[in-house]
N, C-alpha and C positions, 0 to 999 in steps of 0.2 A: 108340721108348723108348730106344734105345742113348743117344743126347742125353740124354734127363733124368739115365741113370745115371751119363754122363759130367760134367755140372753139379753133379750131387749131391753127389762125389766132393770136387769143385772146391769147393763149396758146406763140404765138412766141415773141407776143408784149412784155408778161411779162420778155419772157428769154430776151432780147432784150434791155430792161432797167435792168435787175439785173446784164446783163454781162458788161453793158456802165457807170451801176453807180457805180461798183466794180472797173474798169480803169477808172475812175473819181477819187476814194478815194487812188490806188496804185501812179498815176500820180500829186496829189496833193502832196502824202508824199513824194515821191523824187527831188519838186519842176520843175515839169513841168503843169507848166500853163496851156499853149498852151495845150497843150495833155487834158490834164482836160478838159478843152473849144471844145476839137473836140470830147468828150467823150459827155458832155452835151447838144452837136448837135443831135448828134446822138437818145440819147433821146428823145431830144425836139419833130425830129422828129417823133419817134417810138410814144408816147403819141400823139399827135398834132390832132389826127383825133377823141378820143374820148373823149380828155379832151382841149376842146382848152387854155385854162387859163393856163391849167400847161404846154405846150407848150411854150406858150408864156413866163409865170417865169424863164423855163430853161436855151430858149434864150438869152433872156435880158442879167440874170448872165453870161452867155457864153462870149457874143460878148464884154467884157472889156478886157479879157483876150485872145483873141485872136491875136497871131503876124501874122497881115497883108500881112507884108515883107517874111516873112517866110513858109505863105501858103494863100495866095490870093484869091484861091478860096473857103476854107473854109469860108472867111471871108465878101465874098460874098453873097454866100450859107444863112448863117447865118445870116445875113441882110434882106436877099428875104424873107427866113424863119418869120424873121419878119414883115416886112410888112404883109405878107400871116397869120398871125396869128394873129396880131393884127385886119385884114378884118374878118377871122373868128371868131372872140372873142366879136362882133359888134361894132368896134372900127374903124368904115372907116376914121374919119377924120385924125385921127393918122397914118393908114395906109399908106394913100394918103403923110402925112406929111413926114414919112421916106421913102419911096419912092423916093419924089423930095426931100430928103437932100443927099441922094446918090445916086442921078442923075448928069451927067451934068460933071463927072471927079472932085467937090470940095471937095469928100472928102473921103471915105471905098475904098476897095480893089483894085476898078477899074481907081481911081483917081490914088492912088499910083500905079499901073501899067501903068497905061500910061503917069503916068509924070518918068517912069524905062525906058522908050523908048528913 
């Protein structure tokens, strides 16, 4: 039974990856780069536990296309994920630098959201 559960989780991951990849392609085709980035973030979250470097590459590609004014939570989630993935990939100093870069309202979703109030 335990083996079935593990296999089920892996097949769920592959299903999420396939659906999110297809969504990304469609959104790019119609010029919705923010939504394409959202799909890439979903893919990064699905794969990072099995392959941190792949999750890292995906979230790094997604962040520049995220419209932080449109979806500040997605931007915050992606930037948090980037720091987490860097740490998991053995790049602790880069993870700390990412956290520091986005802390204190100087940039990222948190800074823009706070400035808009």
